[in-house]
N, C-alpha and C positions, 0 to 999 in steps of 0.2 A: 850103749847103756852107760849111765852115769854111775861111778862107783859110790858117790854120795848124792844127797839131794841137791839138786841144781836150782838153787833158790833164785838165782838171777834169771833163768829161764822162766820160772813160775811168775816172778815179780813182773817181767816184761808182758808176759800173756795177760796177767790181771790188769796192768795199766793200759794196755792196748784196748781192753774191753771196758774201761772205766770202772773197774772193780777194784776192791782192796783185799787184803788178807783177811779182815774182819768179815767181808762178804763171803769169802770161801768157808771161813770157820762156820758162818751161820748155815751154809748149804750142806756142810758135813756134820753139823751138830757138835762143833767143837768150840771150846773157849778159845780166847786170844792167847793164853798161856799155851794151850795144846797146839795151836797153830805155830807158835814160836818153836816149840818142840819139833815139829816137822821141819821147819827151816833149819834147825840146828842138827837135823838128822838124828834126833833123840827119840823120835816116835816113829813107829811103822804104820804104813797104811794098810788097810784090808782091800780086798778086791772090790767091794762095794764103794769104798772111798775113791778108788781109782776110776770106777765107772762115773760117779758123780763129778769128780774133777774134770774128767775128759769131756763130759757134756758142757759143764759150765765153761770150760776154757776153749771149746770148739777144737778139741785134739782127739786123737784115737786113744783108747784105753792103753795100747802098747806104748804109744809115745810117752803118756803121763807116767807109766810105770817105768819106763826106761830112764826118764828123768828124775824120778823120785829116788832112785838108789837101787843098788844091785839086789837087795833082798825083797823089793816090792813085787807082789804078785801081779801077773797079767790075768785079768779076768777071763775065764773060760766059759763059754756058752754053748749049750747043746743047740742043735738046729731048731727044736720047737720053741726054745725060749728066745732065740735070736730075733725073730720078728717083733716080739713084744719089746725087747730090750731096744731095737731100733726105734721103735715108737716112743719109748721113754726117753731115748737119748734126744730125739727131736723135740720132745715136749721140754725136756730140761734146757735144750739150747734156746728154744723159744722164750722160755722163762728168763734165761740169762740176759737175752737180748732185751726183753721187757724191762728187766731190773736195771740195765744199763741206761735205757731211755729214761725210766723213773728218775735215777740218780742224775742224769743231765738236766732234766726238768727241774729237779729240786735245786741243783746248783744255779740254774738260770734265775729261778725265783728269789733265791737268797742273794744273789748278785744284784737283782733289780729292786730288792726291797729297801 
């Protein structure tokens, strides 16, 4: 578990998916300034933020929470909610993949224009 927010890990994950900090902020409903606060370890994540980030980054909530700093909550789900959350995670991951494709197409169109 990271003592502080592991910004290099998050940047590497985002880059590998063709995403930016701004994309992450949009997914979390945070401004760029609020995302910068996360990277500086000046803003706490909520359990729901961890779930969203995990789905977007293709990581487990425990891994995201572990990389986000010592005080970050690991989301706890009861058995009844687990299947719904698994489905939401798959949907979120699919949306992230689609977003990556859209960004790649947009970059290609701009490059060819």
